C-alpha positions in Angstrom: 35.7 23.3 -11.9 33.3 26.2 -11.1 34.4 28.2 -14.1 33.4 24.9 -16.4 29.7 24.9 -14.4 29.4 28.2 -15.0 30.4 28.2 -19.2 28.4 25.0 -19.3 25.1 26.7 -18.2 25.9 30.3 -20.3 26.6 27.8 -23.7 23.0 25.2 -22.9 21.2 28.8 -21.9 21.7 29.0 -25.2 19.2 26.8 -26.6 17.3 25.8 -23.2 15.7 28.2 -21.5 15.6 27.8 -17.5 16.6 24.4 -16.2 19.8 26.3 -14.3 19.5 23.9 -11.6 19.3 21.0 -14.0 22.2 21.6 -15.9 24.4 22.1 -12.6 23.2 18.5 -11.4 23.8 16.9 -14.6 27.2 18.5 -15.0 28.0 17.1 -11.3 26.5 14.0 -12.0 29.0 13.5 -15.1 32.0 14.3 -12.9 31.6 11.4 -10.5 30.7 9.1 -13.5 27.5 8.5 -12.6 24.0 8.4 -15.5 21.4 10.1 -15.1 17.7 9.3 -15.1 15.7 12.3 -16.5 11.8 12.3 -15.8 9.8 15.3 -16.9 6.4 15.2 -19.1 6.6 15.7 -22.8 8.2 19.2 -24.0 10.1 20.1 -21.2 13.3 19.9 -23.4 15.0 16.8 -22.0 16.2 15.5 -25.0 17.7 19.4 -26.0 18.7 19.4 -22.3 20.6 16.2 -23.1 22.2 16.9 -26.8 23.5 20.7 -25.8 25.2 19.3 -22.5 26.8 17.2 -24.7 28.0 19.8 -27.7 29.2 22.1 -25.1 31.3 19.8 -23.3 32.4 18.4 -26.8 31.7 15.0 -26.2 30.2 12.1 -28.8 27.0 12.2 -28.4 24.6 9.6 -29.9 20.5 9.1 -29.3 18.8 5.8 -29.3 14.6 6.0 -29.2 13.7 3.3 -27.4 10.7 1.3 -28.6 9.3 -2.0 -28.2 10.9 -4.0 -30.8 14.0 -3.1 -30.3 16.7 -5.5 -29.7 20.0 -5.7 -27.5 22.3 -6.1 -30.9 20.2 -2.5 -31.7 22.1 -1.4 -29.1 25.3 -2.6 -28.4 26.5 -4.3 -32.1 26.6 -7.4 -33.7 28.4 -9.5 -35.8 28.4 -9.1 -39.6 29.8 -10.8 -42.6 32.5 -8.5 -44.3 34.9 -9.8 -46.7 34.5 -13.3 -46.0 34.5 -12.7 -42.2 32.8 -12.0 -39.3 33.5 -8.8 -37.9 31.9 -6.8 -35.4 30.3 -4.1 -36.1 29.9 -1.4 -32.8 26.3 -0.3 -31.6 25.6 3.4 -31.1 26.4 2.8 -27.1 29.9 3.0 -28.1 30.1 6.8 -27.5 30.5 9.3 -24.7 27.6 10.6 -23.9 24.3 8.1 -24.9 20.8 9.5 -24.8 18.6 6.6 -24.1 15.4 8.3 -25.0 12.1 7.1 -23.5 14.0 4.1 -21.6 10.9 2.5 -20.6 9.7 1.8 -23.8 11.9 -1.0 -24.4 12.0 -4.7 -23.1 13.9 -5.7 -20.2 15.7 -7.9 -22.6 17.6 -4.3 -24.1 17.3 -2.7 -20.7 19.7 -5.5 -19.6 22.1 -4.9 -22.3 22.3 -1.2 -21.0 22.9 -2.3 -17.6 25.6 -4.0 -18.7 27.1 -1.1 -20.0 26.0 0.9 -17.0 27.6 -0.8 -15.2 30.6 -2.6 -16.3 31.3 -0.3 -19.3 31.7 -2.6 -21.3 29.5 -4.7 -24.3 29.3 -8.6 -24.5 28.7 -9.8 -28.0 29.0 -13.4 -29.6 30.6 -14.5 -26.0 33.5 -11.2 -26.0 33.8 -8.0 -24.3 34.2 -4.9 -26.1 35.1 -2.0 -23.7 33.2 1.3 -23.5 35.3 4.5 -24.3 35.9 6.6 -21.3 34.2 8.8 -20.1 30.7 6.8 -21.0 27.7 8.2 -19.6 24.1 7.4 -20.2 21.5 10.2 -19.5 18.2 7.9 -20.1 14.6 9.8 -20.0 10.9 8.5 -19.2 7.5 9.9 -19.6 6.1 9.9 -15.4 2.6 10.5 -16.3 1.6 7.3 -19.4 2.4 3.5 -18.5 0.5 1.7 -21.6 2.7 -0.3 -23.2 6.0 0.4 -21.0 8.4 -1.8 -19.2 9.4 -0.3 -15.6 12.6 0.0 -14.9 13.2 -2.4 -11.7 14.4 -1.2 -8.7 17.7 -2.9 -9.0 18.3 -0.9 -12.6 17.0 2.2 -11.3 19.4 2.1 -8.4 22.3 1.7 -11.3 21.1 5.8 -12.2 23.3 8.0 -10.0 20.5 10.8 -9.5 16.9 11.1 -11.1 16.0 14.8 -12.2 12.9 16.2 -12.7 12.6 18.2 -15.3 9.1 20.7 -14.5 7.1 23.1 -16.6 9.2 26.8 -16.9 7.9 29.8 -15.2 5.7 32.2 -17.3 8.6 34.5 -17.6 11.2 31.9 -19.3 8.2 30.7 -21.5 8.2 34.0 -22.8 11.9 34.2 -22.8 11.4 30.8 -24.9 8.8 31.8 -27.7 11.5 34.9 -28.0 14.0 32.6 -28.8 15.4 32.0 -33.0 13.7 29.1 -34.5 13.7 27.2 -37.6 10.7 26.6 -37.9 9.5 24.4 -34.2 13.4 23.5 -34.0 15.4 25.4 -32.2 17.7 27.7 -34.1 20.4 28.1 -31.9 21.9 24.6 -30.9 24.6 25.2 -33.9 25.9 28.2 -32.0 26.5 26.2 -28.4 30.3 25.8 -28.3 32.7 23.5 -26.2 33.9 24.7 -23.5 35.4 21.6 -22.7 35.9 17.8 -23.4 36.0 14.3 -22.2 39.8 15.0 -20.9 38.4 18.0 -18.8 35.7 15.6 -17.3 38.2 12.9 -16.2 40.2 15.9 -14.7 37.3 17.0 -13.0 36.8 13.4 -12.0 40.2 13.2 -10.4 39.2 16.2 -8.7 36.1 15.2 -7.1 38.0 12.0 -5.6 40.4 14.9 -4.0 37.9 16.4 -2.3 38.0 15.9 1.6 35.2 14.1 3.6 35.2 15.1 7.1 34.3 11.8 9.6 31.1 13.7 10.5 29.8 14.7 7.0 30.1 10.5 6.5 28.4 9.9 9.4 25.5 12.0 8.7 25.6 10.5 5.2 25.3 7.1 6.4 22.9 8.6 9.1 20.2 9.9 6.3 20.3 6.5 4.8 19.8 4.1 7.4 16.9 6.1 8.7 15.4 5.5 5.2 15.2 2.0 5.9 13.5 2.8 9.4 10.9 5.6 8.3 7.4 3.6 8.4 6.0 5.6 5.1 9.0 3.6 3.1 8.9 -0.2 2.5 12.1 -0.2 0.6 14.5 1.9 1.9 17.6 3.2 0.5 21.2 0.6 -0.8 24.7 0.9 0.4 25.0 1.9 -3.2 22.7 4.5 -2.3 25.2 5.9 0.6 28.5 5.4 -1.8 26.8 7.6 -4.8 25.3 10.1 -2.1 29.0 11.4 -0.7 29.9 11.0 -4.6 27.3 13.7 -5.7 28.5 15.8 -2.6 31.9 15.6 -3.3 30.9 16.9 -6.9 28.6 19.8 -5.4 31.4 20.9 -3.0 33.8 21.0 -6.7 31.0 22.9 -8.5 30.9 25.5 -5.5 34.7 26.1 -5.7 35.5 24.0 -2.1 37.6 21.5 -1.6 35.7 20.0 1.4 32.1 18.8 1.5 29.3 20.3 3.9 26.4 18.8 5.6 24.8 21.4 2.8 26.3 19.5 0.0 24.5 16.3 1.6 21.1 17.9 1.9 20.9 19.7 -1.5 21.9 16.0 -3.7 20.0 14.4 -1.0 16.5 14.4 -3.0 18.3 13.5 -6.6 20.2 10.8 -5.2 17.9 8.9 -3.0 14.0 9.8 -4.9 14.5 6.9 -7.2 15.7 4.4 -4.9 12.7 4.6 -2.2 9.7 2.0 -2.5 7.1 4.1 -0.8 4.5 1.8 1.5 0.8 2.1 -0.4 -0.6 4.5 2.5 1.8 6.9 1.6 1.1 6.7 -2.0 -2.6 7.0 -1.5 -1.7 10.5 0.8 -0.4 11.9 -2.5 3.2 11.8 -1.0 6.5 11.7 -2.4 10.1 10.2 -1.7 11.2 14.2 -2.1 11.2 16.7 0.6 7.7 17.8 2.4 9.5 19.8 5.4 13.2 20.1 6.4 16.0 20.1 3.7 15.8 16.2 3.7 11.8 15.6 3.8 12.4 13.0 6.2 9.7 14.7 8.3 6.3 15.0 8.5 3.4 16.9 6.7 1.5 19.2 9.6 -2.1 20.5 8.9 -4.5 22.4 11.2 -7.8 23.2 10.8 -9.5 25.4 12.9 -13.1 24.9 14.3 -14.8 21.5 12.6 -13.0 19.9 9.7 -14.2 17.1 7.7 -11.7 13.6 7.5 -11.3 11.5 4.7 -10.7 8.1 6.0 -9.1 5.6 4.2 -10.2 1.8 3.7 -8.2 -0.6 5.9 -5.3 -0.7 4.5 -3.6 -2.6 6.9 -5.9 -5.5 7.0 -5.6 -5.9 3.5 -1.6 -6.0 3.0 -2.5 -8.9 6.0 -4.7 -10.5 3.0 -2.0 -9.8 0.5 0.6 -11.4 2.7 -1.2 -14.2 3.6 -1.8 -14.8 -0.4 1.7 -14.3 -1.0 2.9 -17.0 1.9 0.2 -19.2 0.5 -1.7 -19.2 3.8 -4.5 -19.5 1.9 -6.0 -22.9 1.2 -6.9 -22.0 -2.9 -4.1 -20.2 -3.6 -5.5 -19.3 -7.2 -2.5 -19.2 -9.4 -3.3 -21.3 -12.3 -2.5 -20.0 -15.5 -5.1 -20.0 -18.3 -2.3 -21.0 -20.9 -1.8 -20.0 -24.5 -4.4 -18.5 -26.5 -3.9 -18.8 -30.1 -0.4 -16.1 -30.8 -1.1 -15.0 -27.6 -3.0 -11.4 -26.7 0.0 -8.8 -25.5 3.2 -8.8 -27.0 6.3 -9.0 -25.2 9.6 -9.1 -26.9 11.7 -9.5 -30.0 13.6 -12.7 -30.5 15.5 -15.5 -32.7 12.7 -17.3 -35.5 11.9 -20.9 -34.2 11.0 -23.3 -37.5 7.4 -23.6 -35.6 6.7 -20.2 -35.6 3.7 -19.0 -37.6 4.4 -16.9 -40.0 2.1 -13.9 -38.4 5.1 -13.7 -35.9 7.7 -12.8 -38.3 9.0 -9.1 -37.4 10.1 -8.3 -40.9 11.9 -4.8 -40.1 13.5 -7.0 -36.9 14.7 -9.5 -39.3 15.8 -6.8 -42.3 18.2 -4.8 -39.1 19.7 -8.3 -37.6 20.8 -9.7 -40.9 18.8 -12.8 -39.6 14.8 -13.9 -39.3 13.0 -12.9 -35.9 9.8 -13.3 -34.8 8.0 -11.2 -31.6 7.2 -13.1 -28.3 3.5 -12.5 -27.3 3.3 -13.1 -23.5 1.4 -16.3 -22.8 -1.8 -14.6 -21.2 -2.1 -15.6 -17.4 -3.5 -12.4 -15.9 -7.8 -12.4 -15.5 -9.7 -9.0 -14.9 -11.8 -8.5 -11.3 -14.1 -5.7 -11.0 -15.2 -4.6 -7.9 -19.2 -3.0 -8.4 -19.9 -0.8 -5.2 -23.6 -0.8 -4.8 -23.8 3.4 -2.8 -27.5 3.5 -2.7 -30.2 4.1 0.1 -29.3 0.6 1.8 -25.3 1.0 2.0 -26.0 4.1 5.0 -27.3 1.2 7.6 -24.4 1.0 10.5 -23.0 -2.9 11.1 -23.6 -4.6 14.6 -20.4 -3.9 16.7 -20.1 -7.4 17.5 -18.9 -7.8 13.9 -15.2 -7.5 14.5 -15.9 -4.1 12.7 -15.1 -0.7 14.3 -17.8 1.2 15.5 -20.1 3.5 13.6 -18.9 1.4 10.9 -21.8 1.5 7.7 -21.9 -1.3 5.3 -20.6 1.1 2.5 -17.5 1.3 4.6 -17.1 -2.3 5.5 -17.9 -2.6 1.2 -15.2 -0.4 0.5 -12.7 -2.1 2.9 -13.8 -5.5 0.9 -12.9 -3.6 -2.5 -9.8 -2.4 -1.0 -8.3 -6.1 -0.2 -9.3 -7.7 -3.3 -8.1 -4.9 -5.6 -4.6 -5.4 -3.5 -4.6 -9.2 -4.0 -5.4 -9.1 -7.4 -2.2 -6.4 -7.5 -0.1 -9.6 -5.7 -1.3 -12.2 -8.5 -1.1 -10.1 -11.5 -4.3 -9.5 -12.3 -6.1 -6.8 -13.7 -8.2 -4.8 -11.6 -10.7 -2.0 -11.7 -14.2 -0.9 -10.1 -17.5 1.0 -10.7 -19.3 2.7 -7.6 -23.1 3.5 -8.3 -26.7 4.0 -7.0 -29.0 5.4 -9.5 -26.0 6.7 -11.9 -22.5 5.7 -12.1 -20.9 7.7 -9.8 -16.9 6.2 -10.8 -15.7 4.1 -13.3 -12.2 2.6 -13.3 -11.4 0.4 -16.1 -9.5 -2.9 -15.2 -5.3 -2.8 -15.7 -2.2 -4.4 -14.2 -1.5 -2.8 -11.0 -4.8 -0.8 -10.5 -5.2 -1.9 -6.7 -3.8 1.5 -5.1 -6.2 3.7 -8.1 -9.2 1.4 -7.4 -8.3 2.8 -3.6 -8.0 6.4 -4.7 -11.4 5.9 -6.7 -13.4 4.5 -3.9 -12.4 5.6 -0.5 -14.4 8.9 -0.1 -17.9 7.0 -1.3 -20.8 7.9 0.5 -23.9 6.2 0.8 -27.2 8.5 -1.4 -30.6 8.4 -0.5 -31.9 6.8 -3.9 -32.4 3.1 -4.9 -30.0 1.6 -6.6 -30.1 1.1 -10.4 -28.6 -2.5 -10.5 -29.0 -3.0 -14.3 -27.4 0.0 -15.4 -24.2 -1.0 -13.2 -23.8 -3.8 -14.4 -24.5 -3.4 -18.2 -21.6 -0.8 -17.9 -19.8 -3.9 -16.3 -20.7 -6.4 -19.4 -18.5 -5.8 -21.9 -15.0 -7.2 -22.1 -13.4 -10.4 -21.5 -14.8 -12.8 -18.7 -13.5 -11.5 -15.8 -14.8 -11.9 -12.0 -17.2 -9.5 -10.6 -17.8 -8.4 -7.1 -20.9 -7.0 -6.4 -21.0 -5.7 -2.6 -24.6 -4.6 -2.1 -26.9 -5.5 1.0 -29.5 -8.2 0.8 -31.5 -6.7 3.9 -34.4 -5.3 2.5 -36.3 -7.8 -0.2 -38.0 -5.4 -2.5 -35.0 -3.6 -3.0 -33.5 -6.8 -4.0 -35.6 -7.9 -6.7 -33.8 -5.1 -9.3 -30.9 -7.3 -8.2 -32.1 -10.1 -8.9 -33.7 -9.0 -12.2 -30.3 -7.6 -13.5 -28.0 -10.4 -12.4 -28.3 -12.5 -16.0 -27.2 -9.5 -17.8 -23.4 -10.2 -16.0 -24.0 -13.7 -15.3 -23.9 -14.7 -18.7 -20.4 -14.0 -19.7 -19.0 -13.4 -16.1 -18.3 -15.0 -12.7 -20.5 -13.2 -10.7 -19.9 -13.0 -6.6 -22.9 -11.0 -4.4 -20.9 -9.9 -1.4 -22.8 -8.5 1.7 -22.5 -8.1 5.4 -24.2 -10.5 7.6 -26.2 -10.0 11.0 -24.9 -11.3 13.7 -27.3 -9.6 15.7 -30.2 -10.8 14.0 -29.3 -14.3 14.3 -28.5 -13.7 17.5 -32.0 -12.5 18.4 -33.6 -15.7 17.0 -31.1 -18.1 18.9 -31.8 -16.3 22.2 -34.8 -17.1 24.4 -36.8 -13.7 24.5 -37.6 -12.8 28.2 -40.5 -10.4 27.6 -43.3 -9.6 25.5 -40.7 -6.9 23.4 -38.2 -9.6 23.0 -41.0 -11.9 21.4 -41.9 -9.1 18.7 -37.9 -8.7 18.0 -37.3 -12.4 17.5 -40.5 -12.3 14.9 -39.4 -9.6 13.4 -35.5 -10.9 13.0 -37.1 -14.0 11.5 -39.0 -12.2 9.1 -35.7 -10.6 7.7 -33.7 -13.6 8.1 -36.6 -15.7 6.0 -36.7 -12.7 3.8 -33.2 -12.7 3.2 -32.8 -16.4 2.1 -35.0 -16.3 -0.6 -33.2 -13.4 -1.9 -29.9 -15.8 -2.0 -32.2 -18.5 -3.3 -33.3 -16.4 -6.3 -29.8 -15.1 -6.5 -27.8 -18.4 -6.7 -30.9 -19.5 -9.3 -30.0 -16.7 -11.4 -26.2 -17.6 -11.8 -24.6 -15.7 -9.1 -22.5 -17.3 -6.0 -23.8 -15.6 -2.8 -21.3 -14.7 -0.4 -22.8 -13.5 3.2 -19.7 -12.7 5.9 -20.0 -10.3 9.6 -18.3 -6.7 8.6 -15.2 -7.4 10.0 -14.5 -10.6 8.2 -16.1 -9.8 4.3 -12.7 -8.2 2.9 -11.1 -11.9 3.9 -14.6 -13.6 2.4 -14.2 -12.0 -0.8 -10.8 -12.9 -0.8 -11.8 -16.5 -0.5 -14.1 -16.7 -2.9 -11.5 -14.9 -5.6 -8.7 -17.5 -5.2 -11.6 -20.1 -5.4 -12.5 -18.7 -8.9 -9.4 -18.4 -10.1 -8.4 -21.8 -8.8 -11.4 -23.8 -10.9 -10.8 -21.7 -14.1 -13.8 -20.0 -13.8 -12.6 -16.3 -15.0 
């Protein structure tokens, strides 16, 4: 097995410069019958690596480019009429090594067809099971930086992949060697020179050898301890499954076999833990915001902490109250809010977004017919469009001078919290609730200019938090009309403006700009209330200074009431709540607007 590994690296190295570790990990996965997910940016030789490996192992190889209009029958095969009889025409999945290129580009229905092939080693067509060749291995690729128009693999399907290998950029020396390699134009010239150093029989034999590699009780207990620890880490919301322990032990056996040993060591487990576990862990939101990944940070397994020491004074970035935001999300999920806000808008014409391809129905509009799919399948096929249920939610954060004012410590908020801090907490809560409800979420931060802008998108809650968490109030008056016009385009949405209503003179610009949004959108203007002012008015004064303080408080509250009345006449819903309750109040307003189908 060690000799096969060396020969494989030599042959693949004729066309793929570098990536020796990836080749060895790929061989180890194939030796135990595991499927492989290759992840990397475009142009790092993921497809070429799979093709060269299949050629060097003498295996039958097929490549399928996954697309949004791909049908399960395009992959598994279909029944065709031949000589008056219906016969099965096998699809490209009937091979030894299948390259599923950009697997997340195809709809879940086609992904599910691949899942049966990966798990059961067969495909079902017309009620009959057709076994696949042995060995059968899937090498799937996906791009980790582009998610528009994709269908992310669900956790259940990711768990079927034995390992996920990250293909990174080569070093400068490797790129120079790559440029010096012979080519036919831009295509590599050496793929035909890759000779077969093994075959399917050699791979099946290696699998039998891997099964016979000895594992001590201590190493088996180590595997279980590693997997169970992932379920207890506070930074991980979903740990590794029992299947992960099985795959980790198999990967360790293969690593020992490639190293020329007939026994497994703890180093074999540690060396393969990253590849086996990284796609099986779901990180908690705060860990993602910190920039952590499921890979190693410290120590051989990455199950430790990231230590950072700063000498002298240091500026710390404080994230929003994500714990409070997640409590609100949980409340929405469990139905603790009176208005769940789950009313669907219903179909609008042909829908707004392509979902899948299905068989033609008699009532289908002719514009839905997918002619390329019809030609491939031999029967009429139609495009299925997703019924529009999601909405756009935009959080507009005022970062002007008034937002630097502190909030009272009696409101339930942290001591030293500014109005902008409370507004960021509220925006984070609304964004994460929008993710829970399947809505698109975006944000705009502004003072006299637009400082941050994030267009509304699905699953945009974490991106909104990352974009807004480090904002600081400026010393200028805010230009509401500029920000409102930037957010006014697009389809009808809920716009939550988080600002301050304390200064009546500054609020005139806000009142004048409200019609820009109120004409086409559901508009909520949210602000921190001041319970300390209300307390000054309610409590009888005990001194001359107390009388003056009461008079000032009455004047301020009257000015605020006038601003609120003007905003409501202009078409905005006005929301005031103590800083510690502002996030929950904004979420309630959001759900109420959704329930009334005003967005």
